[in-house]
N, CA and C atoms as a LAMMPS dump frame, in Angstrom:
ITEM: TIMESTEP
0
ITEM: NUMBER OF ATOMS
351
ITEM: BOX BOUNDS ff ff ff
-5.0000000000000000e+02 5.0000000000000000e+02
-5.0000000000000000e+02 5.0000000000000000e+02
-5.0000000000000000e+02 5.0000000000000000e+02
ITEM: ATOMS id mol type element x y z
1 1 1 N 152.457 320.444 -429.548
2 1 2 C 153.245 320.606 -430.743
3 1 3 C 152.303 320.868 -431.914
4 2 1 N 152.515 321.931 -432.674
5 2 2 C 151.617 322.239 -433.788
6 2 3 C 151.782 321.244 -434.929
7 3 1 N 150.665 320.977 -435.599
8 3 2 C 150.662 320.084 -436.753
9 3 3 C 150.085 320.823 -437.947
10 4 1 N 150.423 320.356 -439.136
11 4 2 C 149.882 320.947 -440.348
12 4 3 C 148.445 320.473 -440.539
13 5 1 N 147.521 321.403 -440.731
14 5 2 C 146.115 321.078 -440.953
15 5 3 C 145.636 321.799 -442.209
16 6 1 N 144.85 321.111 -443.023
17 6 2 C 144.176 321.759 -444.144
18 6 3 C 142.757 321.214 -444.223
19 7 1 N 142.005 321.531 -445.269
20 7 2 C 140.597 321.116 -445.324
21 7 3 C 140.438 319.622 -445.558
22 8 1 N 141.498 318.941 -445.962
23 8 2 C 141.401 317.509 -446.214
24 8 3 C 141.862 316.672 -445.02
25 9 1 N 142.404 317.297 -443.999
26 9 2 C 142.871 316.59 -442.818
27 9 3 C 141.697 316.372 -441.875
28 10 1 N 141.509 315.144 -441.442
29 10 2 C 140.431 314.862 -440.49
30 10 3 C 140.854 315.34 -439.113
31 11 1 N 139.961 316.102 -438.506
32 11 2 C 140.286 316.723 -437.238
33 11 3 C 139.034 316.766 -436.38
34 12 1 N 139.158 316.408 -435.123
35 12 2 C 138.052 316.532 -434.174
36 12 3 C 138.422 317.588 -433.149
37 13 1 N 137.598 318.614 -433.104
38 13 2 C 137.843 319.694 -432.155
39 13 3 C 137.195 319.32 -430.834
40 14 1 N 137.937 319.421 -429.754
41 14 2 C 137.402 319.134 -428.421
42 14 3 C 137.639 320.33 -427.523
43 15 1 N 136.55 320.834 -427.014
44 15 2 C 136.635 321.928 -426.061
45 15 3 C 136.179 321.448 -424.703
46 16 1 N 135.977 322.371 -423.777
47 16 2 C 135.456 321.963 -422.473
48 16 3 C 134.026 321.452 -422.604
49 17 1 N 133.638 320.523 -421.758
50 17 2 C 132.291 319.946 -421.812
51 17 3 C 131.281 320.992 -421.372
52 18 1 N 130.257 321.189 -422.191
53 18 2 C 129.224 322.185 -421.914
54 18 3 C 128.174 321.583 -420.989
55 19 1 N 127.885 322.203 -419.849
56 19 2 C 126.938 321.609 -418.901
57 19 3 C 125.478 321.78 -419.283
58 20 1 N 125.17 322.501 -420.33
59 20 2 C 123.783 322.667 -420.752
60 20 3 C 123.204 323.995 -420.313
61 21 1 N 121.966 324.215 -420.701
62 21 2 C 121.267 325.45 -420.369
63 21 3 C 121.042 325.502 -418.863
64 22 1 N 121.276 326.638 -418.228
65 22 2 C 121.046 326.712 -416.787
66 22 3 C 119.566 326.528 -416.45
67 23 1 N 119.299 325.753 -415.404
68 23 2 C 117.93 325.511 -414.962
69 23 3 C 117.614 326.404 -413.775
70 24 1 N 116.323 326.714 -413.605
71 24 2 C 115.942 327.542 -412.465
72 24 3 C 115.901 326.711 -411.18
73 25 1 N 115.544 327.336 -410.084
74 25 2 C 115.618 326.707 -408.766
75 25 3 C 114.607 325.581 -408.565
76 26 1 N 113.574 325.465 -409.409
77 26 2 C 112.559 324.43 -409.224
78 26 3 C 113.043 323.046 -409.64
79 27 1 N 114.071 322.982 -410.448
80 27 2 C 114.568 321.696 -410.937
81 27 3 C 115.721 321.21 -410.067
82 28 1 N 115.85 319.908 -409.981
83 28 2 C 116.905 319.308 -409.163
84 28 3 C 118.264 319.338 -409.839
85 29 1 N 118.297 319.657 -411.092
86 29 2 C 119.547 319.604 -411.828
87 29 3 C 119.634 318.322 -412.633
88 30 1 N 120.752 318.144 -413.258
89 30 2 C 120.944 316.975 -414.109
90 30 3 C 121.811 315.966 -413.379
91 31 1 N 121.35 314.731 -413.354
92 31 2 C 122.129 313.679 -412.716
93 31 3 C 122.98 312.923 -413.731
94 32 1 N 122.672 313.046 -415.005
95 32 2 C 123.38 312.275 -416.029
96 32 3 C 124.786 312.833 -416.24
97 33 1 N 125.703 311.932 -416.522
98 33 2 C 127.067 312.338 -416.804
99 33 3 C 127.194 312.715 -418.275
100 34 1 N 128.138 313.557 -418.579
101 34 2 C 128.437 313.9 -419.961
102 34 3 C 129.777 313.296 -420.327
103 35 1 N 130.001 313.168 -421.61
104 35 2 C 131.258 312.598 -422.057
105 35 3 C 131.485 312.873 -423.528
106 36 1 N 132.62 312.438 -424.004
107 36 2 C 133.011 312.61 -425.395
108 36 3 C 133.009 311.242 -426.06
109 37 1 N 132.371 311.134 -427.228
110 37 2 C 132.336 309.891 -427.983
111 37 3 C 133.066 310.125 -429.302
112 38 1 N 134.137 309.379 -429.542
113 38 2 C 134.954 309.572 -430.738
114 38 3 C 134.165 309.287 -432.017
115 39 1 N 133.312 308.253 -432.013
116 39 2 C 132.554 307.918 -433.222
117 39 3 C 131.534 308.995 -433.564
118 40 1 N 130.892 309.586 -432.545
119 40 2 C 129.968 310.688 -432.806
120 40 3 C 130.712 311.898 -433.353
121 41 1 N 131.961 312.068 -432.95
122 41 2 C 132.761 313.181 -433.428
123 41 3 C 133.067 313.097 -434.907
124 42 1 N 133.022 311.906 -435.485
125 42 2 C 133.22 311.775 -436.928
126 42 3 C 132.035 312.329 -437.708
127 43 1 N 130.863 312.338 -437.098
128 43 2 C 129.662 312.837 -437.768
129 43 3 C 129.352 314.286 -437.424
130 44 1 N 129.738 314.735 -436.269
131 44 2 C 129.397 316.083 -435.84
132 44 3 C 129.955 316.349 -434.464
133 45 1 N 129.107 316.818 -433.57
134 45 2 C 129.544 317.136 -432.214
135 45 3 C 129.797 315.85 -431.439
136 46 1 N 130.927 315.789 -430.761
137 46 2 C 131.306 314.561 -430.06
138 46 3 C 130.75 314.488 -428.649
139 47 1 N 130.21 315.6 -428.124
140 47 2 C 129.717 315.589 -426.746
141 47 3 C 128.372 314.887 -426.679
142 48 1 N 128.238 313.998 -425.709
143 48 2 C 126.992 313.286 -425.458
144 48 3 C 126.483 313.737 -424.101
145 49 1 N 125.315 314.359 -424.074
146 49 2 C 124.702 314.813 -422.833
147 49 3 C 125.102 316.238 -422.528
148 50 1 N 124.527 316.88 -421.578
149 50 2 C 123.377 316.454 -420.788
150 50 3 C 122.086 316.58 -421.587
151 51 1 N 121.127 315.754 -421.257
152 51 2 C 119.844 315.749 -421.952
153 51 3 C 118.762 316.146 -420.965
154 52 1 N 117.998 317.16 -421.312
155 52 2 C 116.872 317.575 -420.491
156 52 3 C 115.682 317.756 -421.421
157 53 1 N 114.671 316.906 -421.29
158 53 2 C 113.524 316.964 -422.182
159 53 3 C 112.408 317.838 -421.642
160 54 1 N 112.156 317.777 -420.371
161 54 2 C 111.019 318.497 -419.823
162 54 3 C 109.725 317.768 -420.142
163 55 1 N 108.62 318.369 -419.739
164 55 2 C 107.319 317.725 -419.934
165 55 3 C 106.933 317.663 -421.411
166 56 1 N 107.15 318.742 -422.159
167 56 2 C 106.774 318.728 -423.575
168 56 3 C 107.65 317.767 -424.369
169 57 1 N 108.918 317.624 -424.006
170 57 2 C 109.779 316.67 -424.691
171 57 3 C 109.351 315.241 -424.466
172 58 1 N 108.981 314.924 -423.228
173 58 2 C 108.509 313.571 -422.911
174 58 3 C 107.195 313.291 -423.633
175 59 1 N 106.282 314.267 -423.658
176 59 2 C 105.008 314.08 -424.366
177 59 3 C 105.219 313.919 -425.869
178 60 1 N 106.15 314.667 -426.453
179 60 2 C 106.384 314.53 -427.89
180 60 3 C 106.965 313.162 -428.231
181 61 1 N 107.841 312.634 -427.392
182 61 2 C 108.373 311.288 -427.625
183 61 3 C 107.266 310.249 -427.476
184 62 1 N 106.401 310.406 -426.478
185 62 2 C 105.305 309.465 -426.254
186 62 3 C 104.334 309.453 -427.437
187 63 1 N 103.863 310.622 -427.863
188 63 2 C 102.904 310.67 -428.961
189 63 3 C 103.547 310.293 -430.297
190 64 1 N 104.826 310.564 -430.466
191 64 2 C 105.526 310.104 -431.664
192 64 3 C 105.592 308.592 -431.721
193 65 1 N 105.825 307.953 -430.566
194 65 2 C 105.83 306.494 -430.509
195 65 3 C 104.447 305.933 -430.827
196 66 1 N 103.388 306.552 -430.288
197 66 2 C 102.022 306.094 -430.561
198 66 3 C 101.715 306.209 -432.052
199 67 1 N 102.09 307.321 -432.687
200 67 2 C 101.85 307.493 -434.125
201 67 3 C 102.629 306.457 -434.931
202 68 1 N 103.886 306.22 -434.569
203 68 2 C 104.707 305.23 -435.266
204 68 3 C 104.096 303.839 -435.136
205 69 1 N 103.582 303.538 -433.95
206 69 2 C 102.965 302.233 -433.718
207 69 3 C 101.676 302.075 -434.522
208 70 1 N 100.826 303.097 -434.56
209 70 2 C 99.579 303.024 -435.331
210 70 3 C 99.886 302.823 -436.805
211 71 1 N 100.806 303.61 -437.347
212 71 2 C 101.144 303.495 -438.767
213 71 3 C 101.721 302.119 -439.067
214 72 1 N 102.626 301.629 -438.226
215 72 2 C 103.229 300.316 -438.457
216 72 3 C 102.233 299.181 -438.371
217 73 1 N 101.341 299.225 -437.376
218 73 2 C 100.363 298.143 -437.234
219 73 3 C 99.33 298.152 -438.355
220 74 1 N 98.929 299.326 -438.829
221 74 2 C 97.987 299.383 -439.953
222 74 3 C 98.653 298.856 -441.22
223 75 1 N 99.915 299.18 -441.424
224 75 2 C 100.626 298.639 -442.588
225 75 3 C 100.797 297.129 -442.478
226 76 1 N 101.073 296.63 -441.279
227 76 2 C 101.198 295.188 -441.081
228 76 3 C 99.859 294.501 -441.29
229 77 1 N 98.772 295.147 -440.907
230 77 2 C 97.436 294.6 -441.136
231 77 3 C 97.096 294.566 -442.625
232 78 1 N 97.611 295.525 -443.402
233 78 2 C 97.294 295.56 -444.831
234 78 3 C 97.926 294.4 -445.597
235 79 1 N 98.956 293.752 -445.039
236 79 2 C 99.548 292.567 -445.677
237 79 3 C 99.155 291.302 -444.93
238 80 1 N 98.046 291.376 -444.195
239 80 2 C 97.468 290.226 -443.498
240 80 3 C 98.423 289.661 -442.441
241 81 1 N 99.115 290.533 -441.718
242 81 2 C 99.991 290.185 -440.605
243 81 3 C 101.118 289.225 -441.003
244 82 1 N 101.55 289.278 -442.253
245 82 2 C 102.639 288.453 -442.754
246 82 3 C 103.919 289.295 -442.721
247 83 1 N 104.846 288.94 -441.84
248 83 2 C 106.04 289.75 -441.635
249 83 3 C 106.949 289.771 -442.863
250 84 1 N 107.059 288.647 -443.571
251 84 2 C 107.921 288.628 -444.756
252 84 3 C 107.344 289.515 -445.859
253 85 1 N 106.019 289.513 -446.028
254 85 2 C 105.399 290.398 -447.014
255 85 3 C 105.502 291.863 -446.582
256 86 1 N 105.44 292.092 -445.281
257 86 2 C 105.578 293.453 -444.768
258 86 3 C 106.953 294.02 -445.113
259 87 1 N 107.989 293.229 -444.913
260 87 2 C 109.344 293.694 -445.214
261 87 3 C 109.531 293.856 -446.72
262 88 1 N 108.981 292.921 -447.512
263 88 2 C 109.137 292.982 -448.965
264 88 3 C 108.399 294.167 -449.568
265 89 1 N 107.2 294.462 -449.06
266 89 2 C 106.373 295.512 -449.65
267 89 3 C 106.465 296.845 -448.905
268 90 1 N 107.366 296.968 -447.946
269 90 2 C 107.436 298.169 -447.117
270 90 3 C 107.553 299.469 -447.916
271 91 1 N 108.348 299.532 -448.99
272 91 2 C 108.404 300.808 -449.726
273 91 3 C 107.077 301.206 -450.373
274 92 1 N 106.175 300.255 -450.602
275 92 2 C 104.915 300.567 -451.279
276 92 3 C 103.726 300.644 -450.328
277 93 1 N 103.902 300.268 -449.083
278 93 2 C 102.802 300.338 -448.125
279 93 3 C 102.562 301.784 -447.72
280 94 1 N 101.296 302.107 -447.453
281 94 2 C 100.957 303.478 -447.064
282 94 3 C 99.723 303.478 -446.188
283 95 1 N 99.577 304.52 -445.436
284 95 2 C 98.382 304.76 -444.643
285 95 3 C 97.572 305.779 -445.435
286 96 1 N 96.542 305.313 -446.125
287 96 2 C 95.815 306.143 -447.083
288 96 3 C 94.803 307.054 -446.398
289 97 1 N 94.62 308.291 -446.908
290 97 2 C 93.601 309.194 -446.356
291 97 3 C 92.205 308.75 -446.78
292 98 1 N 91.166 309.246 -446.094
293 98 2 C 89.798 308.87 -446.471
294 98 3 C 89.396 309.507 -447.797
295 99 1 N 88.401 308.915 -448.435
296 99 2 C 87.925 309.465 -449.709
297 99 3 C 87.122 310.737 -449.448
298 100 1 N 87.007 311.612 -450.449
299 100 2 C 86.248 312.852 -450.269
300 100 3 C 84.754 312.629 -450.06
301 101 1 N 84.276 311.413 -450.291
302 101 2 C 82.845 311.143 -450.126
303 101 3 C 82.399 311.288 -448.671
304 102 1 N 83.317 311.158 -447.726
305 102 2 C 82.954 311.27 -446.317
306 102 3 C 82.824 312.72 -445.864
307 103 1 N 83.337 313.653 -446.622
308 103 2 C 83.227 315.057 -446.246
309 103 3 C 83.92 315.332 -444.926
310 104 1 N 83.203 315.999 -444.004
311 104 2 C 83.782 316.338 -442.708
312 104 3 C 83.466 315.322 -441.625
313 105 1 N 82.711 314.29 -441.959
314 105 2 C 82.391 313.294 -440.934
315 105 3 C 83.54 312.299 -440.773
316 106 1 N 83.547 311.609 -439.662
317 106 2 C 84.623 310.667 -439.353
318 106 3 C 84.38 309.359 -440.091
319 107 1 N 85.303 308.929 -440.963
320 107 2 C 85.103 307.686 -441.716
321 107 3 C 85.396 306.462 -440.847
322 108 1 N 84.979 305.28 -441.288
323 108 2 C 85.358 304.055 -440.571
324 108 3 C 86.886 303.897 -440.568
325 109 1 N 87.392 303.194 -439.568
326 109 2 C 88.842 303.077 -439.425
327 109 3 C 89.49 302.42 -440.636
328 110 1 N 88.851 301.404 -441.205
329 110 2 C 89.455 300.698 -442.335
330 110 3 C 89.349 301.464 -443.644
331 111 1 N 88.611 302.567 -443.658
332 111 2 C 88.454 303.348 -444.891
333 111 3 C 89.046 304.743 -444.748
334 112 1 N 90.065 304.895 -443.948
335 112 2 C 90.755 306.172 -443.808
336 112 3 C 90.695 306.777 -442.425
337 113 1 N 90.024 306.138 -441.491
338 113 2 C 89.938 306.675 -440.136
339 113 3 C 91.265 306.671 -439.402
340 114 1 N 92.104 305.671 -439.685
341 114 2 C 93.423 305.625 -439.041
342 114 3 C 94.282 306.797 -439.493
343 115 1 N 94.088 307.259 -440.72
344 115 2 C 94.871 308.381 -441.236
345 115 3 C 94.556 309.652 -440.454
346 116 1 N 93.288 309.813 -440.046
347 116 2 C 92.883 310.994 -439.287
348 116 3 C 93.454 310.945 -437.876
349 117 1 N 93.533 309.758 -437.302
350 117 2 C 94.08 309.652 -435.95
351 117 3 C 95.542 309.995 -435.954
């Protein structure tokens, strides 16, 4: 039954579930199920899955986690491992770059070496 719709009416469009980009014969295919999530549909596309990262996707997630961990631990070290001070000062904490006095050589970790890593 047709309903009246305009730009102010909230509407979630649902089409057939997309199985993803076709994979070549070397891959086993996707084992994960796909589905529709109503809450995700309020923000954008409601379809969840299929997810295929591949080797570069897995490596990017791994190195992103390592970078996040290094930055977080250096910031926590700058407040002397005090969690309450870390939360209070979080907007002002930073991982500072090395001073220009070091030129192209690798500075000590506490004087900007973590920023290079």
